C-alpha positions in Angstrom: 83.4 62.4 77.0 83.1 60.7 80.4 86.2 58.8 81.6 86.1 55.8 83.9 88.9 54.6 86.1 89.4 51.8 88.6 90.2 52.5 92.3 93.9 52.0 91.3 93.6 54.7 88.6 93.5 52.4 85.5 91.3 53.8 82.7 88.5 51.5 81.8 85.7 51.7 79.2 82.1 52.7 80.0 81.1 49.1 79.2 83.6 47.7 81.7 82.4 50.2 84.3 78.8 49.1 83.7 79.7 45.4 84.0 81.6 46.1 87.3 78.6 48.0 88.6 76.3 45.0 87.7 78.6 42.5 89.4 79.1 44.7 92.4 75.3 44.8 92.8 75.1 41.0 92.4 77.6 40.4 95.1 75.9 42.5 97.8 74.0 41.1 100.8 74.4 38.7 103.6 73.2 35.7 101.5 76.1 36.2 99.0 78.6 36.8 101.8 77.3 33.6 103.4 78.0 31.6 100.2 81.5 33.1 100.0 82.1 32.2 103.7 80.8 28.6 103.3 81.8 27.7 99.8 85.0 29.6 98.9 86.9 30.6 102.0 89.3 28.1 103.6 89.4 27.5 107.3 92.6 29.6 107.4 90.7 32.4 105.7 87.9 32.3 108.1 90.3 32.4 111.1 91.7 35.7 109.6 88.2 36.9 109.9 87.8 35.9 113.6 86.0 32.6 112.5 82.6 34.3 113.2 80.5 35.0 110.1 78.2 37.4 112.0 81.2 39.4 113.3 82.7 39.4 109.8 79.5 40.9 108.3 79.3 43.5 111.0 82.9 44.5 110.6 83.4 44.3 106.8 79.9 44.6 105.5 79.8 42.1 102.6 81.3 39.5 100.3 83.7 41.9 98.4 85.0 43.5 101.5 85.4 40.2 103.3 87.3 38.9 100.2 89.6 42.0 100.2 90.3 41.5 103.9 91.5 38.0 103.2 93.4 39.1 100.1 94.6 42.5 101.1 96.5 43.4 98.0 93.5 42.9 95.7 91.9 46.0 94.1 88.2 46.5 94.8 87.4 45.8 91.1 89.4 42.6 91.1 87.6 41.5 94.3 84.2 42.1 92.7 85.3 40.0 89.7 86.8 37.2 91.8 83.8 36.9 94.1 81.4 36.9 91.1 83.5 34.2 89.4 84.0 32.1 92.6 80.3 32.0 93.2 79.4 31.1 89.6 77.9 34.4 88.5 80.3 34.6 85.6 82.1 32.1 83.4 85.8 31.8 82.8 85.8 33.7 79.5 84.0 36.7 81.0 86.2 36.6 84.1 89.4 36.7 81.9 88.0 39.6 79.8 87.1 41.7 82.8 90.4 41.1 84.6 92.2 42.2 81.5 89.8 45.1 81.0 90.7 46.6 84.4 94.4 46.4 83.4 95.4 43.5 85.6 97.3 40.3 84.8 95.1 37.2 84.7 98.0 35.0 85.5 98.6 36.7 88.8 96.2 35.0 91.1 94.6 37.3 93.7 95.6 35.1 96.6 99.1 36.2 97.5 101.5 33.8 99.2 103.0 30.4 98.7 102.1 28.2 95.9 102.5 24.4 95.6 105.1 22.9 93.3 104.8 19.6 91.4 107.8 17.9 89.8 106.0 14.9 88.4 106.6 12.8 91.5 106.4 15.0 94.6 104.0 17.7 95.5 105.6 20.3 97.8 104.3 23.4 99.6 106.6 25.9 101.2 109.5 23.6 100.7 107.9 20.6 102.4 106.8 17.4 100.7 103.0 17.1 101.2 102.4 14.3 98.8 104.3 11.7 96.7 102.5 10.2 93.8 103.3 6.8 92.3 102.6 7.4 88.6 101.5 3.8 87.9 98.7 3.9 90.5 97.8 7.6 90.3 98.1 8.8 86.7 94.9 10.8 87.0 96.2 12.7 90.0 99.3 13.4 88.0 97.2 14.8 85.1 95.5 17.3 87.5 98.8 18.3 89.2 100.5 18.6 85.8 97.8 21.0 84.6 98.2 23.2 87.7 102.0 23.2 87.4 101.9 24.1 83.7 99.7 27.1 84.5 101.8 28.3 87.5 99.2 27.3 90.1 96.2 29.5 89.5 93.5 29.3 92.0 91.4 27.3 89.6 91.8 25.4 86.4 89.0 24.6 83.9 87.9 21.1 83.2 89.1 21.7 79.7 92.7 21.8 81.1 92.3 18.1 81.9 90.4 16.9 78.8 91.2 13.2 79.3 89.2 13.0 82.5 85.4 12.7 82.5 83.5 14.8 85.1 83.0 11.7 87.2 86.7 10.8 87.0 87.6 14.4 88.0 85.5 14.2 91.2 86.9 10.7 92.1 90.5 11.9 91.4 90.1 15.0 93.5 88.7 12.9 96.3 91.7 10.6 96.0 94.1 13.5 95.8 92.8 15.1 99.0 93.3 11.9 101.0 96.0 12.6 103.5 96.6 16.3 102.4 96.7 18.5 105.5 98.1 21.8 104.3 96.1 22.3 101.1 93.0 20.8 99.5 91.4 20.6 96.1 87.7 21.0 95.2 85.6 20.6 92.1 83.6 23.8 91.6 83.2 25.1 88.0 86.6 23.6 87.4 89.2 22.3 89.9 90.4 24.7 92.5 93.0 24.5 95.3 93.1 26.3 98.7 95.2 26.3 101.8 93.5 24.7 104.8 
């Protein structure tokens, strides 16, 4: 019987290995790396990569390697899964199954570092207040921030985590939420995600 393992030594099934190979193949090439660069990475992430897409491709080769350079503690397999998920190649249920199948914790977001905190009135990041929300005027903003806080600030929440907001209302609320935020930002992309600037 053939055994399969991740680069970290975790045993995985043949089916998981096959899926990882498929998504690894899907995330190859300059076009996919360009989408990651443009649509996923923050300005801060791009600065870590010399802020030059061409140089990043020459040095790291592709989307998965670029992602791993920005998130240095992420296993190769987790990077493949995250890049495929971020670029819409897999839906949230498949993402969750694969993360668990490689023996990693779904709740531990691959981006290491500081996380925001929301107490129902004040949004803080690294101990500094970055936004105060007046509940009466911004209840939809509070709904989104409550969802992130209740899930310990994953990189992305699904629209099902804010069921009271229509897709149009989510877009409008994220636009309003970003107004004046200088340290982090939110974006609607197969759910709602947050990033450092």
